[in-house]
C-alpha positions in Angstrom: -0.1 0.3 0.2 2.8 2.3 0.8 4.4 2.0 -2.4 0.7 2.4 -4.4 0.6 5.5 -2.3 4.1 6.7 -3.5 3.3 5.8 -7.0 -0.2 7.9 -6.9 1.1 10.7 -5.0 4.6 11.2 -6.7 2.8 12.6 -10.0 0.7 15.1 -8.2 3.4 16.2 -5.8 5.6 16.7 -9.0 3.0 18.8 -10.7 2.7 21.3 -7.8 6.5 21.5 -7.4 6.6 22.2 -11.2 4.0 25.1 -11.1 6.1 27.1 -8.0 9.4 26.6 -9.7 11.6 28.7 -11.7 12.3 28.4 -15.5 15.8 27.6 -14.8 15.6 24.4 -12.6 12.6 23.0 -14.5 14.5 23.3 -18.0 16.7 21.4 -16.1 15.1 18.8 -14.7 15.7 19.4 -11.2 12.1 19.8 -10.0 11.0 16.7 -8.2 8.5 16.8 -5.4 9.9 19.9 -3.9 9.7 24.0 -6.0 13.0 25.2 -6.5 13.2 28.5 -7.0 9.6 29.1 -6.1 7.4 31.5 -7.8 3.7 31.9 -8.3 4.5 33.6 -11.6 2.6 30.7 -13.3 -0.7 31.3 -11.5 -0.6 34.8 -12.1 -0.4 34.7 -15.4 -3.0 32.0 -15.8 -5.2 34.2 -13.7 -5.0 36.6 -16.2 -6.7 34.7 -18.4 -10.9 35.4 -18.4 -11.3 32.3 -20.1 -10.0 30.2 -16.9 -13.1 32.2 -15.2 -15.4 31.1 -17.6 -14.6 27.8 -17.9 -15.1 27.2 -14.3 -18.5 28.7 -14.2 -19.2 26.7 -17.3 -17.8 23.3 -15.9 -20.0 23.6 -12.8 -23.2 24.6 -14.6 -22.6 21.4 -16.7 -21.4 19.0 -13.7 -24.1 20.3 -11.4 -27.3 20.3 -13.9 -26.1 17.0 -16.0 -26.0 15.2 -12.2 -29.0 16.8 -11.2 -31.0 15.6 -14.6 -29.4 12.2 -14.1 -30.5 11.5 -10.9 -33.8 12.9 -11.4 -34.9 10.9 -14.5 -32.9 8.0 -13.8 -35.0 7.4 -10.5 -38.2 8.4 -12.6 -37.4 5.3 -15.3 -36.0 3.1 -12.1 -38.9 3.4 -9.8 -41.7 2.0 -12.4 -39.8 -1.0 -12.9 -40.1 -2.4 -9.1 -43.4 -1.9 -9.0 -45.1 -5.7 -9.3 -48.2 -4.8 -11.7 -46.4 -2.3 -14.1 -47.7 -3.6 -17.6 -44.5 -2.3 -19.4 -41.7 -3.3 -16.9 -41.0 -6.0 -19.3 -40.8 -3.9 -22.8 -38.9 -1.5 -21.2 -36.4 -3.9 -19.2 -35.7 -5.5 -23.0 -35.3 -2.2 -24.4 -32.8 -0.9 -22.0 -30.5 -3.5 -22.1 -30.0 -3.2 -26.2 -29.0 0.2 -26.1 -26.4 -1.5 -23.2 -25.3 -3.8 -26.5 -26.0 -1.0 -29.2 -25.0 2.5 -29.9 -25.5 4.5 -32.8 -22.2 5.8 -32.4 -20.3 9.4 -32.9 -22.0 10.4 -36.3 -25.5 9.5 -35.4 -25.6 11.1 -32.2 -24.0 14.4 -34.3 -26.6 14.4 -36.4 -29.3 13.7 -33.4 -27.7 16.8 -31.3 -28.2 18.8 -34.7 -31.6 18.0 -35.5 -32.8 18.7 -32.0 -31.0 22.1 -32.4 -28.8 21.8 -29.5 -25.5 22.1 -31.0 -23.6 25.1 -29.4 -26.1 25.2 -26.8 -25.5 24.5 -22.9 -28.1 21.7 -23.2 -26.0 19.5 -25.5 -23.5 19.0 -22.2 -26.7 18.2 -20.0 -29.4 16.6 -21.7 -27.7 13.7 -23.4 -26.3 11.6 -20.2 -29.8 11.9 -18.5 -30.9 8.2 -18.6 -28.6 5.4 -18.8 -29.6 1.7 -18.8 -26.8 0.6 -16.6 -27.6 3.0 -14.3 -31.3 2.5 -14.3 -30.7 -1.4 -13.5 -28.6 -0.4 -10.6 -31.4 1.9 -9.2 -33.8 -0.5 -10.1 -31.6 -2.7 -8.0 -31.3 -0.9 -4.6 -34.7 0.5 -4.7 -36.1 -3.3 -4.7 -34.2 -3.6 -1.7 -36.5 -0.7 0.5 -38.8 -3.1 2.2 -42.2 -2.9 0.6 -44.2 -2.7 3.8 -43.0 0.9 3.8 -44.3 1.6 0.3 -47.7 -0.4 0.9 -48.4 1.4 3.9 -48.0 5.0 2.3 -50.3 3.4 -0.4 -52.5 2.5 1.7 -52.6 5.9 4.0 -53.5 7.5 0.1 -50.2 9.2 -1.5 -49.5 7.8 -4.8 -46.3 6.8 -6.4 -44.9 9.9 -7.1 -45.3 10.8 -3.2 -43.8 7.6 -2.8 -41.0 7.8 -4.5 -39.7 11.3 -3.5 -40.7 11.1 0.3 -39.7 7.4 1.0 -37.8 5.8 -1.7 -35.3 9.0 -2.4 -34.5 9.7 1.3 -33.5 6.3 1.8 -31.1 5.7 -0.5 -29.1 8.6 0.2 -25.9 6.5 -0.5 -27.1 5.6 -3.9 -27.5 8.9 -4.9 -24.2 10.1 -3.1 -22.5 7.8 -5.2 -23.7 8.1 -8.1 -23.8 12.1 -7.7 -20.0 11.7 -7.3 -19.7 9.5 -10.3 -21.5 11.7 -12.4 -19.8 15.1 -10.7 -16.5 13.5 -11.6 -17.2 12.5 -14.9 -18.7 15.3 -16.4 -15.8 17.9 -14.6 -13.7 15.6 -16.3 -15.2 15.4 -19.9 -13.8 17.2 -22.6 -14.8 15.3 -25.8 -18.4 16.2 -26.5 -17.3 20.1 -25.9 -14.9 19.6 -28.7 -17.7 17.8 -30.9 -20.6 19.7 -30.2 -19.2 23.8 -29.2 -18.5 25.9 -31.3 -18.6 29.4 -28.9 -15.3 29.5 -26.9 -17.1 31.5 -24.0 -19.6 27.9 -23.8 -16.0 25.6 -23.3 -16.0 23.8 -20.2 -12.5 24.1 -18.1 -11.1 21.1 -19.6 -11.3 22.2 -23.1 -9.5 25.4 -21.7 -6.9 22.9 -20.0 -6.4 21.4 -23.6 -6.2 24.5 -25.1 -3.1 25.4 -22.7 -1.8 21.5 -22.8 -1.6 21.6 -27.0 -1.0 25.2 -28.3 1.0 27.2 -25.4 4.8 27.4 -26.8 7.7 29.5 -25.6 6.6 31.9 -28.5 2.9 32.7 -26.3 4.9 32.6 -23.0 7.4 35.7 -24.4 4.8 38.3 -25.1 2.1 36.7 -27.7 -1.4 35.7 -26.8 -1.1 32.4 -24.9 -3.0 29.1 -25.4 -5.7 30.8 -27.6 -7.2 32.0 -25.0 -6.9 35.9 -26.0 -4.5 37.1 -23.3 -1.4 38.3 -23.2 1.1 36.4 -21.3 4.3 38.4 -20.6 6.9 37.0 -18.1 9.4 40.2 -17.1 12.8 38.9 -16.3 13.4 35.2 -15.6 11.2 33.6 -19.0 8.2 31.9 -17.8 8.7 27.9 -18.6 5.5 26.9 -20.3 5.5 23.5 -18.4 4.7 25.7 -15.1 2.0 27.3 -17.2 0.4 24.1 -18.0 0.9 22.2 -14.5 -0.5 25.4 -12.9 -3.7 25.0 -14.7 -4.0 21.4 -14.1 -3.9 22.1 -10.7 -6.5 24.8 -11.1 -8.7 22.2 -13.0 -8.2 19.6 -10.5 -8.8 21.3 -7.4 -12.8 21.3 -6.9 -12.9 17.6 -7.0 -9.9 16.8 -4.7 -12.0 19.3 -2.3 -15.3 17.5 -2.8 -13.9 13.8 -3.3 -13.4 13.7 0.6 -17.0 14.7 1.6 -18.7 12.0 -0.7 -16.0 9.0 0.4 -18.2 7.7 3.5 -20.8 6.8 0.9 -18.6 4.7 -1.0 -18.5 1.2 1.4 -21.9 0.8 0.8 -22.3 2.2 -2.5 -19.6 -0.1 -4.4 -22.1 -2.6 -3.1 -25.0 -1.5 -5.4 -26.2 -4.3 -7.6 -23.5 -6.8 -6.6 -26.4 -9.5 -4.7 -29.7 -8.5 -7.1 -29.0 -8.8 -10.9 
């Protein structure tokens, strides 16, 4: 475990140290896990870029919106499959299973987004992941483990299925919701390919696309006075030249920092969450 811990933590500490080191130590390969020639010039430079702030806001919107919609619509899809007398349960189960084995692919999905007028809109980053077959089956399995007596007593008292779902089933499914909320937030936060395919307006780019621009387009010329990372901000480093690698590493730290902060608060739900679906299929 100690070896695994070192293997995992070393790259993180190296990225942090590189982002805070001066150019001459970075270019000579002298930076390991501790900053050398300590400087925050890279962070100062990055925070001059207005697209960093726009990327943050967009990523928060996409992550929270897509995760909230995923939890809501997956719950609404899974709960009817737990009702014994639901007439369409077998058909919907088979229909969902088919989607797990066959996919339309990128081009048909792109054409679908275009026909729905979702291209280059906020909704194209939120709606496509609203319902997934795998998630529906896991939600259904978890809901089935809730004692049926609770639901039956509520129905006898006059509650309908909507009340049962939102007042009984979901409050008893906090471990499930927290686990999938974390998976959804992390997945959406780290997503960049959908933005690359569906978005043309740079103002709508998530933070991962801003990071991609820095990683693939930033060069030495950008650091020394020209426009940096295709973002519209002039990067100037007086005195000691600012190493492009330091800028890249600082953007990586800025990008991963929110997820590192929220991860511990959801971790307590993992022990129960990872067992979802392990008993019943």
